[in-house]
N, C-alpha and C positions, 0 to 999 in steps of 0.2 A: 391434498393438492396434488396434481397431476405434473409429472417428470416430464422435463424438456427434454426434447428427442435432437438427435442431429436435423441440420436440415435435409427435405427431401432432395432440394437441386441448387442452382448456384444463389448467393449471395450478395449482399451491396458490399462491397468492400471496405468504399469509402464510411459507410453509415455503422457497420461494424467497428472500424477505428474508433470511432467514434464512442461508441457505447463500452469500449475496453475501457474508456476515462471515465466513465461514471460508474460509481460503486453501486452494485445491485444489478446495472448493466452490462458489466465485464464479465458477469458470470453466464447471462445470459448468453454474452457471443460466443464466450469459449464452449459453453456445452451444445450449442448449433454446431460448431464446428468440430465436436465430438472432441475435445481437446483438454477437457475436465484433469485429468491429470498430472500433466507439466505445469500446467496454469496454478495449482492449487499448491502443488509443491513450489513453484515459485511465490508464492504470497505469504506462503509460513515459514520458507526463507526470509523474506522480506520481516517478517513481524516477529521473527526471534532476532534479525538485526535490530530490530529498533529499539526491542526489551531489554537487549542485552547494553544500549549506547544508554538507556533509559537507567539503568541499574546503575550503568558508569556514573553518572549525574546525580541520582539518589544519595549513592555510597559518596560521592563528594560533599553532598549536603551533609552529610551527618558526621563527616570526621571536620565541618569547616571549624578550624578553630574562633573567628570571626562572632560566629552564632552563637553564641555563650547559650548554656540551658538557664543561667542564673537570667535572662534578659526577660522583660517581659514578654507575655505570649503575644501580645499583639505588636512590638516593635521587631519579634522575632520573625512573626507571620511575614512583616513587609520585606525584613531585611532579606527570607529566604526567596518569595515572590521578586522581588528586586534583579537578586543574583541568578537564578536559577530560572528564571521562568523562559528569560530569553533564548538560551540555552535548548528546551525544552523545545519551544516552536520553532527553533533551528531545524533538529532533529528531525520534524514532523515535515516542516518545508521541503529539507533535503531528502527527505524518504518520496516526497511527492515529486521533487525535481528528477529524480531517478527511476522510480518506479512506473512513473504514470508514462512517459513516453517510453518504455523499456517492454513496459505490458500493451502499449498500443502497436510497435512497431511488431511485436511476437503475432498478435491477432492479424495484422493488416499482412504478415506473412501467412499467416494459417490460413486467412479466407481467401489469397490468390493460389495456394494450394489446393483448397476444396474446389474453388471454381475449374479448377485445372480437370479434377475429377470428370466433371460435364463436357468439357470442351470435344466436339467434333476434328 
């Protein structure tokens, strides 16, 4: 597989901003703008945040007195799903609502900075 190298000239700012919001294409966009390191750090910090919040939710599940171990397995699964799945969905939606506009903003800014290198 060929490595993605920085762009040789100006890039389309609008297209790269859209790329930033699409998994996979975001990596392509930051690679073309030569901003892999800061984008990777932002992504890792975001993933660690999600894991911490998910871990807190899972800890709450394990210590919930309403979900007793003596319940039937199916009833217990349904209770866990009904009570905690909405929280996990909100974590994912909250992450998306914060991360995607933030990374799109950064890619937009980085693309404008990249293009300014080529202006006369």
